[in-house]
Backbone as a chain_set.jsonl record, in Angstrom:
{"seq": "AAARTFDLRASYREHPQDPPDEEYAGNWEVLSGTAVDPDATVYELTPDGEGQIYYFLRLDDQTLELIDPQRRRFQNSEALQLQRQ", "coords": {"N": [[0.841, -1.2, 0.0], [0.391, 2.278, -0.654], [2.224, 4.878, 0.97], [0.632, 6.884, 3.347], [0.972, 9.981, 3.492], [1.28, 13.477, 4.401], [1.572, 17.006, 3.68], [1.152, 20.049, 5.246], [0.213, 23.416, 5.283], [-0.673, 25.902, 7.42], [-2.482, 28.871, 7.717], [-3.338, 31.797, 9.494], [-6.212, 33.647, 9.157], [-7.111, 37.046, 9.208], [-6.223, 37.459, 11.848], [-5.549, 39.075, 14.907], [-2.882, 39.267, 15.914], [-1.409, 38.431, 13.775], [0.034, 35.847, 13.334], [2.832, 33.736, 12.299], [2.779, 31.515, 9.406], [2.095, 28.027, 9.867], [3.739, 24.967, 9.449], [3.356, 21.558, 8.693], [4.12, 18.052, 8.556], [3.339, 14.628, 8.046], [1.546, 11.622, 8.817], [-1.535, 10.191, 7.55], [-4.837, 8.904, 8.217], [-7.891, 7.142, 7.465], [-10.973, 7.544, 9.003], [-14.135, 6.388, 10.321], [-17.264, 7.92, 10.717], [-18.903, 10.494, 12.665], [-19.847, 12.577, 15.484], [-22.519, 13.001, 14.927], [-23.08, 11.714, 12.534], [-22.865, 8.552, 11.62], [-21.948, 7.448, 9.258], [-20.177, 9.152, 8.095], [-17.119, 10.28, 6.517], [-13.953, 10.721, 7.84], [-10.835, 12.301, 7.939], [-7.839, 11.716, 9.571], [-5.133, 13.522, 10.523], [-1.9, 13.153, 11.49], [0.687, 14.873, 12.682], [4.28, 14.674, 12.366], [6.383, 14.568, 15.241], [5.724, 17.185, 17.551], [3.254, 18.299, 16.884], [-0.32, 19.01, 16.959], [-3.051, 16.689, 16.489], [-5.009, 16.691, 13.575], [-8.378, 16.787, 12.437], [-10.393, 16.17, 9.678], [-13.475, 16.54, 8.146], [-15.046, 14.946, 5.47], [-16.9, 16.603, 3.237], [-17.802, 16.606, 0.592], [-16.796, 15.626, -2.769], [-15.118, 17.738, -3.307], [-14.609, 19.184, -0.988], [-13.26, 19.62, 2.249], [-13.589, 19.814, 5.81], [-12.359, 21.284, 8.736], [-12.662, 19.725, 11.858], [-13.461, 19.154, 15.379], [-11.551, 17.315, 17.969], [-13.386, 15.514, 19.036], [-14.808, 14.922, 16.903], [-16.75, 16.756, 16.063], [-18.484, 19.441, 14.45], [-17.298, 22.812, 14.173], [-18.568, 26.03, 15.346], [-18.036, 28.126, 13.544], [-17.951, 26.865, 11.033], [-17.934, 27.194, 8.213], [-15.773, 28.859, 7.703], [-13.706, 27.162, 8.035], [-13.332, 25.436, 5.982], [-11.813, 23.563, 3.365], [-11.154, 23.821, -0.047], [-10.882, 21.831, -2.946], [-8.391, 22.458, -5.346]], "CA": [[0.0, 0.0, 0.0], [1.129, 3.54, -0.711], [2.313, 5.594, 2.236], [-0.343, 7.971, 3.486], [1.669, 11.101, 4.108], [0.734, 14.784, 4.033], [2.233, 18.265, 4.007], [0.088, 21.009, 5.544], [0.58, 24.767, 5.689], [-1.836, 26.556, 8.021], [-2.372, 30.321, 7.852], [-4.426, 32.423, 10.248], [-6.785, 34.782, 8.433], [-7.697, 38.12, 10.016], [-5.834, 37.265, 13.244], [-5.008, 40.372, 15.346], [-1.426, 39.24, 16.086], [-0.805, 38.015, 12.508], [1.092, 34.858, 13.578], [3.394, 33.146, 11.078], [2.212, 30.25, 8.939], [2.606, 26.817, 10.498], [3.889, 23.899, 8.465], [3.396, 20.229, 9.29], [4.153, 16.874, 7.696], [3.101, 13.444, 8.858], [0.768, 10.532, 8.232], [-2.983, 10.335, 7.684], [-5.666, 7.699, 8.213], [-9.319, 7.362, 7.23], [-11.831, 7.087, 10.093], [-15.56, 6.375, 9.974], [-18.258, 8.432, 11.645], [-18.772, 11.673, 13.517], [-20.79, 12.57, 16.598], [-23.908, 13.017, 14.446], [-23.246, 10.945, 11.293], [-22.016, 7.358, 11.703], [-21.445, 7.08, 7.938], [-19.281, 10.2, 7.595], [-15.698, 9.978, 6.339], [-13.094, 11.677, 8.531], [-9.403, 12.089, 7.753], [-7.058, 12.042, 10.763], [-3.773, 13.895, 10.149], [-1.024, 13.113, 12.66], [1.991, 15.431, 12.331], [5.486, 14.161, 13.007], [6.851, 15.422, 16.328], [4.872, 17.71, 18.614], [2.026, 18.944, 16.417], [-1.613, 18.435, 17.329], [-3.724, 15.891, 15.463], [-6.095, 17.395, 12.893], [-9.467, 15.959, 11.908], [-11.118, 16.822, 8.596], [-14.691, 15.876, 7.686], [-15.238, 15.006, 4.018], [-18.262, 17.058, 2.943], [-18.088, 16.116, -0.759], [-15.567, 15.353, -3.516], [-14.309, 18.953, -3.425], [-14.556, 19.978, 0.235], [-12.974, 19.084, 3.574], [-13.82, 20.805, 6.859], [-11.708, 21.011, 10.012], [-13.59, 19.463, 12.965], [-12.745, 19.026, 16.649], [-11.112, 15.938, 18.242], [-14.558, 14.67, 19.288], [-15.418, 14.81, 15.573], [-17.909, 17.645, 15.968], [-18.224, 20.636, 13.649], [-17.181, 24.067, 14.907], [-19.604, 27.02, 15.046], [-17.642, 28.88, 12.344], [-17.517, 25.773, 10.164], [-17.687, 27.614, 6.828], [-14.436, 29.451, 7.631], [-12.727, 26.09, 8.24], [-13.44, 24.498, 4.868], [-10.784, 23.546, 2.325], [-11.7, 23.47, -1.359], [-9.911, 21.255, -3.882], [-8.023, 23.402, -6.411]], "C": [[0.877, 1.251, 0.0], [1.138, 4.195, 0.67], [1.3, 6.732, 2.241], [0.327, 9.103, 4.243], [1.044, 12.41, 3.637], [1.738, 15.875, 4.363], [1.126, 19.295, 4.153], [0.703, 22.345, 5.913], [-0.696, 25.448, 6.178], [-1.545, 28.041, 8.185], [-3.574, 30.823, 8.637], [-4.917, 33.63, 9.466], [-7.381, 35.759, 9.43], [-7.427, 37.923, 11.503], [-5.169, 38.549, 13.729], [-3.486, 40.388, 15.512], [-0.69, 38.823, 14.815], [0.332, 37.006, 12.716], [1.612, 34.271, 12.27], [2.645, 31.879, 10.678], [2.851, 29.099, 9.706], [2.663, 25.727, 9.442], [4.074, 22.571, 9.18], [3.536, 19.185, 8.193], [3.943, 15.669, 8.594], [2.325, 12.407, 8.085], [-0.722, 10.764, 8.444], [-3.657, 8.977, 7.59], [-7.103, 8.101, 7.914], [-10.083, 6.749, 8.396], [-13.279, 7.12, 9.624], [-16.371, 6.995, 11.096], [-17.86, 9.686, 12.387], [-19.793, 11.55, 14.634], [-22.235, 12.473, 16.115], [-24.15, 12.168, 13.209], [-22.325, 9.731, 11.306], [-21.413, 6.942, 10.37], [-20.459, 8.09, 7.36], [-17.86, 9.666, 7.444], [-14.887, 11.1, 6.972], [-11.641, 11.297, 8.261], [-8.681, 12.58, 9.005], [-5.619, 12.292, 10.328], [-2.923, 13.984, 11.407], [0.352, 13.638, 12.266], [3.123, 14.688, 13.031], [5.853, 15.105, 14.151], [5.728, 15.875, 17.235], [3.513, 18.231, 18.165], [0.758, 18.249, 16.872], [-2.185, 17.636, 16.166], [-4.876, 16.713, 14.896], [-7.107, 16.39, 12.379], [-10.22, 16.763, 10.862], [-12.284, 15.945, 8.173], [-14.792, 16.044, 6.174], [-16.692, 15.385, 3.756], [-18.717, 16.573, 1.575], [-16.753, 15.921, -1.464], [-14.611, 16.542, -3.523], [-13.976, 19.605, -2.093], [-14.238, 19.14, 1.467], [-13.203, 20.196, 4.582], [-13.13, 20.369, 8.14], [-12.771, 20.818, 11.089], [-12.784, 19.22, 14.236], [-12.379, 17.561, 16.939], [-12.248, 14.979, 18.612], [-15.379, 14.467, 18.014], [-16.752, 15.553, 15.5], [-17.516, 18.869, 15.16], [-18.162, 21.857, 14.552], [-18.306, 25.013, 14.5], [-19.302, 27.763, 13.742], [-17.184, 27.926, 11.247], [-17.194, 26.226, 8.74], [-16.295, 28.212, 6.659], [-13.34, 28.391, 7.705], [-12.748, 25.063, 7.12], [-12.293, 24.684, 3.885], [-11.431, 23.086, 1.035], [-10.586, 22.917, -2.234], [-9.658, 22.259, -5.008], [-7.871, 22.681, -7.729]], "O": [[1.962, 1.269, 0.581], [0.181, 4.078, 1.434], [1.142, 7.446, 1.251], [0.261, 9.177, 5.47], [0.366, 12.453, 2.611], [2.626, 15.702, 5.198], [0.258, 19.406, 3.286], [1.603, 22.412, 6.75], [-1.675, 25.556, 5.44], [-0.505, 28.427, 8.718], [-4.69, 30.333, 8.465], [-4.141, 34.531, 9.147], [-8.066, 35.365, 10.374], [-8.298, 38.188, 12.331], [-4.299, 39.075, 13.035], [-2.858, 41.419, 15.274], [0.54, 38.86, 14.783], [1.468, 37.27, 12.323], [0.92, 34.302, 11.252], [1.97, 31.253, 11.495], [4.0, 29.187, 10.138], [1.743, 25.582, 8.636], [4.839, 22.463, 10.139], [3.126, 19.401, 7.053], [4.324, 15.684, 9.764], [2.425, 12.315, 6.862], [-1.128, 11.441, 9.388], [-3.141, 8.039, 6.983], [-7.483, 9.258, 8.089], [-9.876, 5.586, 8.742], [-13.61, 7.797, 8.65], [-16.201, 6.656, 12.267], [-16.692, 9.925, 12.696], [-20.513, 10.556, 14.728], [-23.086, 11.923, 16.815], [-25.302, 11.917, 12.856], [-21.131, 9.86, 11.035], [-20.461, 6.161, 10.345], [-19.959, 7.901, 6.251], [-17.45, 8.735, 8.137], [-15.1, 12.277, 6.682], [-11.266, 10.127, 8.344], [-8.882, 13.712, 9.446], [-4.955, 11.386, 9.823], [-3.195, 14.799, 12.288], [1.11, 12.939, 11.593], [2.957, 14.15, 14.126], [5.654, 16.315, 14.041], [4.883, 15.079, 17.645], [2.69, 18.577, 19.012], [0.757, 17.048, 17.14], [-1.848, 17.876, 15.006], [-5.624, 17.35, 15.639], [-6.755, 15.294, 11.944], [-10.636, 17.894, 11.116], [-12.113, 14.762, 7.879], [-14.642, 17.151, 5.656], [-17.603, 14.599, 4.015], [-19.87, 16.175, 1.404], [-15.697, 16.035, -0.842], [-13.411, 16.364, -3.727], [-13.134, 20.502, -2.055], [-14.85, 18.099, 1.707], [-13.037, 21.375, 4.267], [-13.288, 19.232, 8.584], [-13.676, 21.641, 11.225], [-11.561, 19.093, 14.181], [-12.842, 16.662, 16.237], [-12.086, 13.763, 18.512], [-16.482, 13.921, 18.041], [-17.737, 15.054, 14.955], [-16.359, 19.29, 15.179], [-18.867, 21.94, 15.558], [-18.926, 24.837, 13.451], [-20.2, 27.999, 12.934], [-16.155, 28.15, 10.61], [-16.271, 25.695, 8.123], [-15.696, 28.09, 5.591], [-12.171, 28.692, 7.463], [-12.245, 23.951, 7.28], [-11.862, 25.803, 3.609], [-12.162, 22.096, 1.011], [-9.482, 23.46, -2.266], [-10.597, 22.839, -5.555], [-7.564, 23.306, -8.744]]}, "num_chains": 1, "name": "protein.A"}
């Protein structure tokens, strides 16, 4: 099987302190289910080293959304969506 690795660059938009971009690399896995949808597809990104684990909900073929570690959507969910380019 192919290695499931990722590279992630995170930027804060409209943040008052304008922190620098954060860059991570690591491995990812596919999980099943969220707090409200047992059939949902969730991608778990585990950075190498000290970084926090990220969870992304697959909304459709073009869109992923950052969700919390309990696999729940955030209030500002639309601001946390990634669109395939």
